[in-house]
C-alpha positions as CSV (number, residue, x, y, z in Angstrom):
1,M,-9.7,57.1,86.4
2,K,-9.4,58.6,89.9
3,Q,-8.8,62.2,90.8
4,H,-5.1,61.5,91.7
5,D,-4.5,59.9,88.2
6,F,-6.4,62.8,86.5
7,D,-4.3,65.4,88.3
8,R,-1.0,63.6,87.5
9,V,-1.9,63.2,83.8
10,V,-3.1,66.8,83.3
11,E,-0.1,68.3,85.2
12,A,2.3,66.2,83.2
13,L,0.6,67.2,79.9
14,L,0.7,70.9,80.7
15,V,4.3,70.7,81.6
16,A,5.1,68.9,78.3
17,M,3.0,71.5,76.3
18,F,4.1,74.8,77.9
19,D,7.4,74.3,79.8
20,V,9.5,75.6,76.8
21,E,11.9,78.5,77.2
22,P,11.5,81.4,77.7
23,K,8.2,80.3,79.4
24,Y,8.1,77.8,82.3
25,V,5.5,75.9,84.2
26,E,4.9,75.6,88.0
27,V,2.8,72.9,89.4
28,L,1.7,73.6,93.0
29,R,0.9,71.0,95.6
30,G,-2.5,70.5,97.4
31,E,-6.1,70.6,96.5
32,G,-7.0,74.0,95.3
33,G,-3.4,74.8,94.7
34,D,-1.7,77.8,96.3
35,D,-3.7,81.1,96.2
36,G,-6.0,79.9,93.4
37,I,-3.3,78.2,91.4
38,D,-3.0,74.5,90.4
39,V,-0.7,75.0,87.4
40,V,0.7,78.3,86.2
41,V,2.5,79.2,83.0
42,R,4.9,82.1,83.6
43,D,6.6,84.3,81.0
44,E,10.2,85.3,80.8
45,Q,9.5,88.3,83.2
46,D,8.0,85.7,85.7
47,Y,4.5,87.1,85.1
48,P,1.6,84.5,85.5
49,E,0.5,84.4,81.9
50,T,-2.0,81.5,82.2
51,I,-3.4,79.8,85.3
52,F,-5.0,76.3,85.0
53,Q,-7.5,75.2,87.6
54,L,-8.0,71.4,87.8
55,K,-11.4,70.2,88.9
56,F,-12.2,66.5,88.9
57,F,-15.9,66.9,88.1
58,P,-16.7,63.9,85.7
59,G,-20.3,65.0,85.3
60,G,-19.6,68.7,85.0
61,F,-21.3,71.3,87.2
62,T,-24.9,71.0,86.1
63,G,-27.6,68.9,87.6
64,G,-27.6,68.1,91.3
65,N,-24.0,69.3,92.0
66,R,-24.5,72.6,90.3
67,D,-24.5,75.0,93.2
68,T,-21.8,73.3,95.2
69,R,-19.4,72.9,92.3
70,R,-20.0,76.4,90.8
71,A,-19.2,77.9,94.2
72,Q,-15.9,76.0,94.3
73,I,-15.0,77.1,90.8
74,K,-15.9,80.8,91.5
75,K,-13.9,80.8,94.7
76,S,-10.9,79.5,92.8
77,F,-11.3,82.0,90.0
78,N,-11.7,85.0,92.3
79,M,-8.7,84.0,94.3
80,A,-6.5,83.6,91.2
81,W,-7.7,87.0,89.8
82,N,-7.4,89.0,93.0
83,K,-4.0,87.7,93.8
84,H,-2.3,87.2,90.5
85,K,-4.1,89.0,87.6
86,P,-3.4,86.4,84.9
87,K,-4.0,87.1,81.3
88,T,-5.9,83.8,80.8
89,W,-7.6,81.5,83.3
90,V,-8.5,77.9,82.2
91,L,-10.7,75.4,84.0
92,V,-9.8,71.8,83.2
93,M,-12.3,68.9,83.7
94,P,-12.3,65.3,82.6
95,S,-15.5,65.7,80.4
96,N,-16.3,68.2,77.7
97,P,-18.3,71.2,78.9
98,H,-22.0,71.7,78.4
99,K,-22.9,74.9,76.6
100,N,-24.4,76.4,79.7
101,E,-21.3,75.6,81.7
102,L,-19.1,77.3,79.0
103,A,-21.3,80.4,79.0
104,W,-21.2,80.6,82.8
105,I,-17.3,80.4,82.7
106,R,-17.1,83.2,80.2
107,K,-19.3,85.4,82.4
108,L,-16.7,85.2,85.2
109,A,-14.5,87.5,83.2
110,T,-17.1,90.3,83.0
111,G,-15.5,93.6,83.9
112,K,-12.0,92.1,84.2
113,Q,-9.0,92.1,81.8
114,V,-8.8,88.3,81.7
115,K,-9.9,85.6,79.2
116,T,-11.6,82.5,80.7
117,H,-11.7,79.1,78.9
118,M,-12.7,75.5,79.6
119,W,-10.7,72.4,78.7
120,G,-12.4,69.0,78.6
121,Q,-11.9,65.6,77.0
122,A,-11.3,67.0,73.5
123,H,-8.5,69.3,74.6
124,L,-6.9,66.6,76.7
125,D,-7.1,64.0,73.9
126,R,-5.5,66.4,71.5
127,G,-2.6,67.1,73.9
128,L,-2.1,63.4,74.7
129,A,-2.0,62.5,71.0
130,A,1.1,64.8,70.8
131,H,2.6,63.2,74.0
132,P,1.6,59.5,74.0
133,E,4.2,58.6,76.6
134,I,2.2,60.4,79.2
135,E,-0.9,58.4,78.4
136,R,1.0,55.1,78.3
137,A,2.5,55.8,81.7
138,A,-0.9,56.6,83.2
139,L,-2.8,53.6,81.7
140,H,-0.5,50.6,81.9
141,D,2.9,49.4,83.0
142,G,4.6,49.0,79.6
143,V,7.7,47.3,81.0
144,V,5.6,44.4,82.3
145,D,4.0,44.0,78.9
146,V,7.3,43.9,77.2
147,L,8.7,41.4,79.6
148,R,5.6,39.2,79.2
149,Q,6.2,39.2,75.5
150,F,9.9,38.4,75.7
151,G,9.4,34.7,76.1
152,Q,7.7,34.7,72.7
153,E,9.9,37.2,70.9
154,R,13.3,35.8,72.0
155,A,12.8,33.0,69.5
156,A,13.3,35.6,66.8
157,L,16.6,36.9,68.1
158,A,18.6,34.8,65.7
159,N,18.2,37.4,63.0
160,S,20.4,40.5,62.7
161,G,18.9,43.5,64.5
162,D,16.2,41.6,66.4
163,A,17.9,42.1,69.7
164,Q,18.3,45.9,69.1
165,I,14.7,46.2,68.1
166,L,13.6,44.4,71.3
167,F,15.9,46.4,73.4
168,R,14.8,49.7,71.9
169,G,11.3,48.8,72.6
170,M,12.1,48.0,76.2
171,L,13.9,51.3,76.6
172,E,10.9,53.2,75.2
173,E,8.6,51.5,77.7
174,L,11.1,52.3,80.5
175,Q,10.9,55.9,79.7
176,A,7.0,55.8,79.4
177,R,6.4,54.3,82.9
178,S,6.9,57.6,84.6
179,E,6.2,61.2,83.4
180,Y,8.5,62.4,86.1
181,W,11.7,60.3,85.8
182,A,13.8,59.1,82.8
183,T,15.6,55.8,83.2
184,D,19.2,55.2,82.0
185,V,20.5,51.6,81.8
186,S,24.0,50.0,81.7
187,L,25.3,46.5,81.9
188,Q,27.7,45.7,84.8
189,D,29.0,42.2,85.4
190,G,26.0,40.7,83.5
191,E,23.4,42.7,85.5
192,L,21.2,45.5,84.1
193,I,21.7,48.5,86.3
194,E,19.2,51.4,86.2
195,S,19.8,55.0,87.1
196,Y,17.2,57.8,87.2
197,R,17.1,61.5,86.3
198,P,14.2,63.9,86.5
199,K,12.2,64.9,83.5
200,R,10.5,67.7,85.5
201,H,11.6,70.1,88.2
202,D,8.9,68.8,90.5
203,A,9.8,65.1,90.1
204,M,10.9,64.7,93.7
205,E,7.6,66.3,94.9
206,K,5.3,64.3,92.7
207,E,7.0,60.9,92.6
208,P,9.9,61.0,95.1
209,I,12.9,58.6,94.7
210,R,15.1,58.7,97.8
211,E,18.6,57.3,98.0
212,T,20.2,56.9,101.5
213,F,23.9,56.4,102.1
214,T,24.9,55.0,105.5
215,V,28.5,54.7,106.9
216,T,29.2,52.4,109.8
217,L,32.6,52.8,111.4
218,G,34.2,50.9,114.3
219,P,36.7,52.0,117.0
220,E,39.6,51.0,114.6
221,D,38.3,53.6,112.1
222,Q,38.8,56.7,114.4
223,D,41.0,58.5,111.9
224,I,38.4,58.1,109.1
225,S,35.6,59.2,111.4
226,E,37.5,62.4,112.3
227,Q,38.0,63.1,108.6
228,I,34.3,62.8,107.9
229,V,33.3,65.1,110.8
230,H,36.0,67.6,109.7
231,S,34.7,67.6,106.1
232,I,31.1,68.2,107.4
233,N,32.2,71.1,109.5
234,Y,34.8,72.7,107.2
235,G,34.2,71.2,103.8
236,A,36.4,68.6,102.1
237,L,39.4,69.1,99.9
238,E,40.7,65.5,99.8
239,S,39.0,62.2,99.1
240,I,38.1,59.9,102.0
241,R,38.5,56.2,101.4
242,L,36.1,54.1,103.5
243,P,36.9,50.5,104.6
244,E,35.2,47.7,102.8
245,S,31.7,46.9,104.1
246,A,31.5,50.3,105.9
247,A,29.2,51.9,103.3
248,A,25.6,50.9,102.6
249,F,23.2,52.3,100.0
250,Q,19.4,52.1,99.9
251,R,16.9,53.4,97.3
252,T,13.2,53.7,97.8
253,G,10.4,55.0,95.6
254,P,7.7,53.8,93.3
255,A,7.3,50.0,92.8
256,W,9.3,50.1,89.5
257,V,12.4,51.6,91.1
258,Q,15.3,49.2,91.1
259,P,17.1,48.7,94.5
260,F,20.8,49.5,94.8
261,P,23.0,46.6,93.8
262,K,25.0,45.0,96.6
263,L,28.6,46.2,97.1
264,E,30.7,43.1,97.9
265,H,34.4,43.4,98.4
266,Q,34.4,46.9,97.1
267,S,35.5,50.1,98.9
268,V,33.9,53.5,98.6
269,E,35.7,56.9,98.2
270,L,34.0,60.1,99.2
271,H,35.1,62.8,96.7
272,P,35.0,66.4,97.7
273,V,32.9,69.1,96.0
274,Q,35.2,72.0,96.1
275,T,35.8,75.2,94.2
276,V,38.8,75.0,91.9
277,L,39.9,78.6,91.4
278,E,40.3,79.8,87.8
279,K,43.0,82.2,89.2
280,E,45.1,81.4,92.2
281,E,44.7,83.8,95.1
282,P,47.6,85.0,97.2
283,V,47.8,84.0,100.8
284,I,50.1,85.0,103.6
285,I,50.8,83.1,106.8
286,N,52.2,85.2,109.6
287,V,53.7,83.4,112.7
288,L,52.9,85.6,115.7
289,D,54.8,86.1,118.9
290,E,53.2,86.6,122.3
291,D,52.7,90.3,121.5
292,G,50.9,89.5,118.2
293,C,53.9,90.6,116.0
294,A,55.1,88.6,113.1
295,M,58.1,86.4,113.7
296,A,58.0,84.9,110.3
297,R,56.1,85.4,107.0
298,F,55.3,82.8,104.4
299,P,53.6,83.8,101.1
300,G,51.7,81.2,99.0
301,K,48.8,80.7,96.6
302,I,45.3,79.3,97.3
303,V,44.3,76.8,94.6
304,E,41.0,75.3,96.0
305,R,38.4,76.2,98.5
306,A,35.5,74.4,100.3
307,R,32.8,75.3,102.8
308,G,31.2,73.3,105.6
309,R,28.7,73.6,108.4
310,I,30.7,75.9,110.7
311,G,33.6,77.1,108.6
312,H,35.7,76.9,105.4
313,S,38.8,75.2,104.2
314,A,41.5,76.2,101.6
315,K,44.2,74.3,99.9
316,A,47.3,76.5,99.4
317,R,50.7,76.0,97.8
318,F,53.8,77.3,99.5
319,A,57.4,77.3,98.1
320,N,56.2,75.3,95.0
321,I,56.4,72.0,96.9
322,A,54.4,72.4,100.2
323,T,50.6,71.9,100.3
324,A,48.7,73.2,103.3
325,I,45.1,72.5,104.1
326,I,43.8,75.4,106.2
327,S,40.5,75.0,108.1
328,M,39.0,77.9,110.0
329,P,35.6,78.6,111.6
330,T,33.5,81.3,109.8
331,I,33.7,83.5,112.9
332,S,37.4,83.2,113.9
333,D,37.6,82.4,117.6
334,L,40.5,80.7,119.3
335,S,38.1,78.6,121.4
336,D,37.5,76.8,118.1
337,P,40.9,77.3,116.6
338,G,40.6,75.4,113.3
339,S,43.6,73.5,112.0
340,I,46.4,73.4,109.4
341,V,47.9,70.3,107.9
342,L,51.2,70.7,106.0
343,N,52.7,68.2,103.6
344,F,55.7,68.4,101.2
345,D,58.0,66.3,99.1
346,L,61.8,66.8,99.4
347,H,62.6,64.7,96.3
348,G,64.3,66.9,93.8
349,P,63.0,70.5,94.6
350,A,65.1,73.6,94.2
351,V,67.1,74.1,97.4
352,T,65.5,77.6,98.0
353,D,62.0,76.0,97.9
354,A,63.1,73.2,100.2
355,E,64.5,75.7,102.7
356,Q,61.2,77.7,102.8
357,A,59.1,74.6,103.2
358,I,61.2,73.3,106.1
359,N,61.2,76.8,107.7
360,L,57.4,76.8,107.6
361,L,57.3,73.4,109.2
362,D,59.8,74.5,111.9
363,A,57.6,77.5,112.6
364,M,54.6,75.3,113.2
365,Q,55.4,74.4,116.7
366,P,52.7,73.3,119.2
367,G,51.1,76.4,120.8
368,A,52.2,78.7,117.9
369,T,49.6,81.1,116.6
370,L,49.3,81.5,112.8
371,E,47.5,84.4,111.2
372,F,46.1,84.2,107.6
373,Y,45.5,86.8,105.0
374,W,44.2,86.2,101.5
375,G,42.6,88.5,99.0
376,G,44.2,91.3,100.9
377,K,42.0,90.7,104.0
378,K,42.6,89.0,107.3
379,K,40.7,85.7,107.4
380,G,41.5,84.5,110.9
381,R,43.9,82.8,113.2
382,V,44.7,79.2,114.1
383,K,46.3,78.2,117.4
384,L,48.3,75.0,116.8
385,G,47.8,72.0,119.0
386,S,50.2,69.2,120.0
387,E,49.2,66.9,117.0
388,L,51.7,68.7,114.6
389,K,54.6,67.0,113.0
390,D,57.9,67.2,114.9
391,P,60.4,69.3,112.9
392,T,62.9,66.4,113.5
393,E,60.9,64.4,110.9
394,V,63.1,66.2,108.4
395,D,66.3,64.4,109.5
396,S,69.7,66.0,110.2
397,Y,71.2,64.4,107.0
398,I,68.7,66.4,104.8
399,R,69.1,69.5,106.8
400,E,72.9,69.5,106.6
401,L,72.9,68.7,102.9
402,L,70.4,71.5,102.2
403,S,72.5,73.9,104.3
404,D,75.7,73.1,102.3
405,L,74.0,73.4,98.9
406,L,72.4,76.7,99.9
407,Y,75.8,78.0,100.9
408,L,77.5,76.8,97.7
409,Q,74.7,78.3,95.6
410,G,75.3,81.6,97.2
411,K,79.1,81.4,96.6
412,L,79.4,79.9,93.2
413,P,78.5,82.1,90.2
414,A,75.1,81.3,88.6
415,A,74.8,77.9,90.4
416,A,71.3,76.6,91.0
417,F,71.1,73.3,93.0
418,T,68.2,71.0,93.5
419,L,68.0,68.7,96.6
420,P,69.0,65.3,95.2
421,T,67.1,62.2,96.0
422,E,70.3,60.1,96.4
423,V,73.9,61.2,97.1
424,D,76.8,58.7,97.3
425,G,79.4,59.0,100.0
426,T,82.1,60.6,97.8
427,D,79.7,63.3,96.4
428,R,78.5,64.1,100.0
429,A,82.1,64.5,101.2
430,Y,83.1,66.8,98.3
431,I,80.0,69.0,98.9
432,R,81.1,69.5,102.5
433,I,84.8,70.0,101.6
434,A,83.8,72.6,99.0
435,R,81.9,74.6,101.6
436,I,84.7,74.4,104.1
437,L,87.3,75.6,101.5
438,L,85.0,78.5,100.4
439,E,84.6,79.5,104.0
440,G,88.4,80.1,104.0
441,K,89.3,77.1,106.2
442,R,91.6,74.1,105.9
443,T,90.3,70.5,105.8
444,V,91.4,67.1,104.6
445,M,90.6,65.3,101.3
446,P,88.8,61.9,101.3
447,P,90.8,58.7,101.9
448,G,92.3,57.4,98.7
449,T,93.1,60.9,97.3
450,S,96.5,61.1,95.7
451,F,98.7,63.7,93.9
452,T,99.5,63.9,90.2
453,A,102.5,65.7,88.7
454,V,104.2,66.0,85.3
455,L,107.9,65.2,85.0
456,S,110.4,67.7,83.7
457,G,112.8,64.9,82.7
458,V,115.5,65.9,85.2
459,K,116.2,63.7,88.2
460,G,116.9,66.0,91.2
461,E,117.7,65.2,94.9
462,G,114.1,65.7,96.0
463,F,112.8,63.5,93.2
464,E,115.2,60.7,94.2
465,R,113.8,60.9,97.8
466,L,110.2,60.7,96.6
467,L,111.1,57.9,94.3
468,R,112.9,55.7,96.9
469,S,111.9,56.5,100.5
470,G,109.1,59.1,100.2
471,G,108.9,62.6,101.7
472,P,106.8,65.8,102.1
473,F,105.1,67.2,99.0
474,T,103.0,70.2,98.1
475,N,100.9,70.9,95.1
476,R,99.8,74.4,94.1
477,F,96.8,74.9,91.8
478,K,95.9,78.0,89.8
479,R,92.4,76.5,89.5
480,L,91.0,73.8,91.9
481,K,88.3,72.0,90.0
482,I,85.8,70.0,92.0
483,N,82.7,68.1,90.8
484,L,79.5,68.8,92.6
485,L,76.4,66.8,91.7
486,G,77.4,66.4,88.0
487,S,78.8,69.9,87.4
488,T,82.4,70.9,87.7
489,Y,83.2,74.2,89.4
490,N,86.4,76.3,89.7
491,L,87.1,77.2,93.4
492,G,90.1,79.2,92.6
493,A,93.8,78.9,93.5
494,A,94.5,76.3,96.1
495,T,97.2,74.4,97.9
496,M,97.4,70.7,98.9
497,F,100.0,69.2,101.3
498,H,101.1,65.8,102.7
499,R,104.1,65.0,104.8
500,N,105.0,61.7,103.2
501,V,104.2,60.6,99.7
502,L,105.9,58.0,97.4
503,I,105.9,57.9,93.6
504,A,103.8,55.0,92.3
505,D,105.3,52.6,89.8
506,A,108.8,53.8,90.8
507,V,110.7,51.3,88.6
508,E,108.9,52.3,85.4
509,V,109.3,56.0,86.2
510,E,113.0,55.6,86.9
511,Q,113.5,53.7,83.6
512,S,111.8,56.5,81.7
513,I,114.2,59.0,83.3
514,D,117.2,57.0,82.5
515,G,116.0,56.3,78.9
516,G,115.3,60.0,78.3
517,T,111.5,59.6,77.8
518,A,110.3,61.0,81.1
519,E,109.7,64.6,80.1
520,G,105.9,65.3,80.1
521,R,105.0,62.0,81.7
522,E,102.3,62.2,84.4
523,I,103.0,60.4,87.6
524,R,101.0,59.6,90.7
525,L,102.2,60.3,94.3
526,R,100.5,58.2,96.9
527,P,100.2,59.3,100.6
528,Q,101.9,56.9,103.0
529,G,100.5,56.0,106.4
530,D,97.2,57.1,107.9
531,E,97.6,60.8,107.2
532,L,95.3,62.5,104.6
533,I,96.0,65.2,102.2
534,Q,95.3,68.6,103.6
535,A,93.8,71.4,101.4
536,W,93.0,75.1,101.5
537,L,92.3,77.9,99.1
538,G,95.2,80.3,98.2
539,T,98.8,79.6,97.6
540,W,101.1,79.0,100.5
541,T,104.7,80.1,100.6
542,S,107.6,80.0,103.0
543,E,107.0,83.6,104.0
544,A,103.4,82.8,105.2
545,D,103.2,83.0,109.0
546,T,100.2,80.6,109.3
547,V,97.9,78.5,107.3
548,P,94.1,78.5,107.7
549,D,92.5,76.9,110.7
550,Y,91.4,73.3,110.3
551,E,87.7,72.3,110.3
552,S,86.5,68.7,110.3
553,W,83.7,67.6,108.0
554,G,81.4,67.4,111.0
555,L,78.6,65.4,109.2
556,T,76.1,63.6,111.3
557,D,76.2,59.8,110.9
558,F,78.9,60.0,108.3
559,Y,82.6,59.1,108.1
560,A,84.7,61.7,109.9
561,P,88.5,61.6,109.6
562,D,90.3,61.6,113.0
563,P,92.4,64.8,113.1
564,R,94.9,63.0,115.4
565,T,95.7,60.3,112.8
566,S,94.9,62.2,109.6
567,G,97.6,64.8,110.3
568,A,95.1,67.7,110.3
569,E,96.2,68.7,113.9
570,R,99.7,69.3,112.5
571,P,99.5,72.0,109.8
572,P,102.6,72.6,107.7
573,S,105.0,75.2,109.0
574,A,107.7,77.3,107.4
575,S,110.3,74.6,108.4
576,D,108.1,72.0,106.6
577,F,108.0,74.2,103.6
578,D,111.8,74.0,103.3
579,K,111.6,70.3,102.9
580,L,108.8,70.4,100.3
581,E,109.9,69.6,96.8
582,E,108.1,69.2,93.5
583,P,109.4,66.9,90.7
């Protein structure tokens, strides 16, 4: 056995024997150790309880090497005592000590509060008997032995349990081939894959296994390259997916270490190591004007944080639907302004949340300065660049629909709207009509709208006209009910008017009048021509001087009735009222 092997075996043995809580063992690098220490056992107060000095003196320190070796031993002992004051000091050698050597070692403690001992072959054999895996690892490569035997033993695998016995034996030999590393195995696509974990805290120092990860990106991967650089500088909060063949792994170490398996047609994701907060932290974004005053204020909650080489990042939630990734240098300086990335989903949120998220997006204009507070303290500022999303990315259709629903929610009692993912044309028209009516204005109903009325059973002059040639008609409602996104609301008293309607199914209706069965019958009156039914809230009488002003639907990229043909430009007047009749 050479000195290197002796040192490795003794160090591993001492760790196995004494590295048990509350005590722990430190193995120091280099001949002579550090300040007179090769191996030290420390107690729970970190005091050096026992110091072991390793000397590879196979023949002891008598005979021709006596003076030289005794001088080395004494120097090591004095250094250990003067610097560390251990309770016990032990010299460890490959051979058992001579009685004169043992007596000389004991004299080193004269006048000092320390016990001195010597360990030789007997002590080491006793320790190795309790830890045979250390001796096996030092004396032979057990895995090679098992593999050599496999050609003979596989003939016995036909019996139940043979495979498990052989595999268990191989696992035991895998664990014994290193006193520093344990080996875990798994089977992937028919290949045995090894992974390693340290048995001792000094495994990387004594028997290093190094794993290298290399990423190669081309010009077409500029976005991914920027993400990686950003994660290094500020920490990562989102995973980064690498293109196929962009990642390469390499593992180096002792001869028994298995190389990394090749990655073919597989992609690699870099997952962040962030701090997920047990309790969300409040955060405030202030949008500042040129004088440093807040033009807008947006409260939110920080849910995750990460730290990088030059700054830190935080993931925050705003308005329940918006996620912002805020990155700032540790020392806030507008010469290195950091960044903010905002994303949100407008599929089904409460309209108040959608409004706040869009307002935050609108506030994030290129050149704007955002100021951040969390934990009650100012954390820094970010000056926005030109790479931000254009607010027009939230299209006019969504903005107009959101505006209408917010208005209706404020006007209708206890209404709580969400922004729908889909709205058909009829529903969209009625949402805008309801808003116009609640604003106190007059508008038109959608094409195809008709009147209904209930017959009294009496055929008057006005009824005859509506039955045969048509004429003006008004309908007054005590309660105008309108369906908005699946809920029916009462808008209050209302009036509807058209200049020329005709009773549908006129022949059947007249027969019921003549037969005396018309009373209580509901009839439909259909508008004639291109004009549409006009509507407004409130009851209209002949004494009224005016009716409310007309307002078109005014929806972007949506059907808009022409006021010149729909009749909206000609509101009913007092003279029209004289001609209006109800069945």
